[in-house]
N, C-alpha and C positions, 0 to 999 in steps of 0.2 A: 504494500500500500504506500503510495507516494504521499508525502506530507506537503501540504500546500502553503505552509506559512511563509516560505520564501517570497511568494507573490505579494504578501502584505508588506514585507520589508520594502519592496520597491514601491508599492502602492502609497505608503505613507510619505515616501520621498517625492512623489509626483502626483498628488491628487489633482483632479479626479482620474480614475483609471478605468479601463474596460473590465467589467466583471466577466469571468470565464463561465459561459453558460452554453447549453446545447444550442446549436445554430438553427434548428428547425422547431418552430412552435409545435407543441403537442407531444414531442418525443420525451421530454423531461429527462434530465441528466441523472438517471439511476440505472444500475446494471440489471436489476431484477425486472424481467418483462411483466410479471404479474403486478408488481408495484406500479410500473408505468401505466398499466391498464387501469388500476385502481385510482390513481391520481386523476387521470382523464375523466373517469366515470364520476368521481366525487366533484370535480369542477363543474361538469355538465349538470349534475343534480343540484349542486349548491346554487348555481346561477338560476336554474329553473325555480327553485324554492324562493330565492330572494326576490326575483321579479314578481312572483305571485303575492308577495306581502305588501306590495305598493297599494296605498289607499287611493280612493277615487280622485282626491285632490292632488295626487302626485307625491305625497310624503311617505316616509317610512317611519313607523312608530315603534317604540320599545316593545319587545316581547314580554319582558319582565315588568309588570305593573308596579312593582315596588321601587323601580328605578326613580330616583329623585329628579331626573331630567326627562320626564314623560313627554313633554312637548318640545324637546330640544331638537333643533335642526341637525345636530351632530349625527344622529342616526341616519338621516336622509343623505347627508354628505358622504358618510362612510359607505353606505350601500351603493351610491353612485360611483364612488371611487373604485370599489371592488368590481362592480359590473363592467366598467370601462376597461379596467386592467385585465379582465377576463375576456376581452374582445367583443363585448356587446357594442354594436355600432352607436356612435353618438347620435345618429339620426333615428335610432330606435325610439318609438313612442314613450317607452319607460324612462329613458334618459331625458328626453325632451320635457316630459311632464314633471320629472323630478327637479330639474333646474328651474322650470317655470314657477314651481311652488317655492323653491328655495330663495330665489331672488326677491320674493315678496316679504320675506321674514326679517324681523329685527334680530340679528345675531350678535349677541354680546359676549358670550362665554368664550374665553381664549382657546379652549380645546376645539369648540365648534368652528370658530373662525379659522383656525389652522387647518382643520380637515376640509372645510369648505374651499379654502384656497387650493389645497391639494387636488380636490375634485375638479375645480374649475381649470386648473392647469392641465389635468388629464384630458379634459374635454377638447383642448386645442393641441395636445401634444402629438405632433406628427411622427415622433420616434416610437413606432409601435413595436411590439415584441417580434413581429415577423420580419422587420426591416433590418436584417443583419447579413453579413457576408462572412463565411468561414468562422462563425462563432463570435465575431467581434461586432460591437455596436456600430451602427451607421453614424456618421457625423450629425451633431445636433443641428436642427434647423430653427430659425427664429420663429417664435410663436406669434400669431397675428390674431389676437382676440378682437371681438367686436367692440365698438366704442362703448356700448352699454356694459359689457362684461368687464372691460378695462376700468371703467368708472366704478363699477361695483367692487372690483378687487382693490382699487385705491381706497375706497371707503372702509373696507374690511381691514386693510393694513393700518389705516389711521386709528381705527377702533382698537386693534390689537396692541399697537404701540402705546395707546393711551391707558391701557390697563396693566402695563408692565409694572412690576414692583421695584422698589428702590434697590433691592439686592441684585437686580439684573434679570430675574426670571419671571415666571408666571405661576399662578396658583389655581388649583381646581376649585377650591371652595372660596366663594367671594367673601371678602372682608378679612381673610387671614393675612397676617403681616409678612409671612415668609413664603417664598416660592417653593415649588416642588419640581422634581426632575421629570415627572410624567407629562404634565401639561407644557412644561418648558420645551420638551422635544417637539411637541406638535406645533407650538407657536413658531419655533425655528423652522420646521419643515414648511409651514405655511408661508412664512416670510420669504423663504428661499424660492418657493413656488411662485410667489408674487413677482419676484425678480425676473423669473423666466417669462412671465406674462407681460413684462414691460413696465412694471411699477418700480419707480426709482427708490429702492430701499437702501439706506446707507448701511455701512458696515458696523457702526457703533452699537446698535442693539445686539448684534451677534457677538461682539467682543464682550459686552457686559454679561450676556448670558453664558458665554464660555467661562468667564471668571467665576460666575456663580456656581457652575457645575464643578469646576475644579475645587472650589472652596468646600463643597459638601462631600467630595470624594474622600474615602478613608485616607487618613494621614500616613498610615503604615500598613504593610502587608508582608506576608512571607515571600522570600525569594522564590522565583519560579523560572526555570530555564525556558528561554524562548527557542522553540524548535525551528531551526533555519534550514536544515537539510536532513534527509533521512530516507532510506529505501524501504524499511520494513518496521512497522510499529513494534513488532515483537523482538526485533534484533537490536539490542542496546548498542552493539559495536557500529551499527550503521548510522547512528545519530550524531549530529554535531551541534553543539550549543555554543553560540558566540555572544549571547546576551543573557543577563539575569534581570528579569523584570520583577516587580513586586505586586503581588495580587491584591489589588485595591478596588473594591466595588463601590457602587453608588447607592445611597439610600433614597427613599421617596422624598424626604425633606430632612433638614438638620435634626439630629438626635433620633432619627427613625432607624429601624433595622435595615441591614443590607439584604437585598433579594436579587434574584436573577432578572426579574422584570424591570426593576428600577435601575439595575446596572446596565441593561440594554438601553433603557431610556437615556441614561447619562452618556453612554457611548454614542448613541444616535445624535444627540445634541452636539457633542464635541466634533463629530464627523461633519456635521453641517457647518459649524464654525470654522473648521479646518478648510473646508471647501471654499468658503467665502474668502478666506485669506489667499487662497490660490487664485481665485477669480480676480480679486481686486489688485493684488500685487502692489500694495502701498501701505504706508504707515511706518514710522520709525521703529516701532517695537514689533514689526512683523516677524522677524526671524526668531525673536525670543518667544513670541506667542506660539509660533509653530512648534517650537521645541517643547513648550509646556503642554500643548494639546497632544502632541504625539506621545509624550510620556504618560499622560492620563489615559490615552487610548490603549497603548500597549499594556499598561497595568490593569486596565479594565478587562482586556481580553485574557490576561493571565488569570484574573478572578473567575471568569467564565470557564476557563480550562480546568482550574482546580476544583470548581464546584459543579462540574458538568452534570446535567440531567435533562432529559426530554420528557420524563414521566411526571415530574413535578416542578414547580417554580422554586429553585434553590433558595433556601432561607425563608420561604413563605409557604403558607398552607393553602393558598388559593391563587387565582389569576393565572392558571396554566396557559389558557389560550392567548392571553395578552403577552405572556412571557415568550411563547413560541413565535408570535408575530414579531416581537422584539428581536429575537434571534435572526429572523429573516431580514429585518431592516439592517442589522449589523453585518450579516453575511453578504447581502447584496451591495451595501455601500462600500465595504472594504474589498470586495472581490475575492474574499477568502472562502474556501469550501470546508476546511477542517480546522477546528480549534484545537491547538495542541496536537497530540498524537491520536489520530483516528476518530475524533469527534466530528463526524460528518453531519452537520446541522440539518441539511436538506433531507437526506435519505432517512435519518433517524426521526426527524420531525414529521416527515410525510407519512411514515408508518403510524405515528400517533394520530394524526388527523384522519387518515383513511380508516383507522380502526374505530374511531369515535363518532363517525357521522351517523345520524339517525337513519336506520336502514329501511324503515317502512312507516306507513301511516301518513297522516296529513302533514307531519313534520319531516317527512323523508327528504333528505338532502340538506338538512340544517345541522348545526352544531350547538351544543349547550354544555361546554366543558365547565366543570366545577359548578354546575347548575346556574351558570350565569345567563345573561340575556342572549337569546339566539340572534337577535339583531345586531349584536356586537361580535359574538364568536363566529358566526357564519361569514361575515366579511373578512374577519381575521384569517379564518381557514382558507378562504379563496385567495386572499392576497399572499398567504404563505405558499400554497401549492403552486400558484402561478408565478412565484418569484417575481412579483411586480416591480419593475424597474422604477427608480426615482430619477427623474430627468436631471442631468448635470453631473452625476457621479460616474457615469460610464464614458465620459468624453475625455479624450487625451490619449497619449501613447506612453507606454512604459519606457524608462530609460534603458540603454544597453545593459544587459545583465553583466554583473561583475562577480567575480569569484568571492565567496564569503571568506573572511579572514579566518585563519586557524584559531581555535580556542586557546 
């Protein structure tokens, strides 16, 4: 088994990078033919179930009535994002009705604003999953949103920046004085999506959010060798370690426990901030920021390696679906396929999703992991299985490969 961590070493030197994925849509990069068939079947059933949940007005409502955000547009945005990423055409009546409803809503919650901007970006994203050659992503094309949607995106950005907290991040619960890593990642993803739509978002909000995420990351962690080369995970002599990282995870917020889902959230946020630095190429402290972000990223990846699981959210008793979706974000954004030795996030995670789909009845094709809301877990499952790209991170070329130094 070849270890893929060397790819990330170059990836962090030259963000953004092309993620190594199967070149043909629908083939899914796994060796087991039965698993490939199961993945395709689950995506088809998941899309069918999700589309059937749309209300007459075009919205998607929570499946769990206990959810405090019953009337939140976030469910509609997340459903639209998942459907478009699973190749439902933008001209499909389901997508058209969804956006027609969404643009009429007053969206104030930072999570919902972030996901709405991501969905809006996907509506215009011409870089589809199928437009690849030889497994590499096609060059990015400039998005051309309508004047109405561009004005909408600009208003959403202003609203999102207006609710940022003093510590640099965003908070799920209104009125709380401290930010959390979960909503902060969605806010950053939304702001980055807005940039691609043509909204002039400055780099300062990304810098402040990056500082916040680094501040709440664990201060110390056990030394963890970074696998940079290796032929066989079972053969100690074939491995070469040239770096020692420190496994440091991210909490939900300051003084909260470290979990897998929140570590993925922190990593996603830092990866966005790192990408903005690469895009802008300006600022006197740019080199120092890149160094700090990369240390935080490597140490966060080391935490995932040491605490690896796809059967549960490490450090937490719930939120497995959200954690698995977080692994997909980190895996796609870094272009890495295996964490440490042999932790194949996609194949192992896909086996979980395909085994937990509701097999029959009126809810056939949906997911409710940890008895959570099906209108959240089903989009998460679809986005994971489809390995939905995030625009901007797959653009660029890797530098010439250099021989790793001897340990």
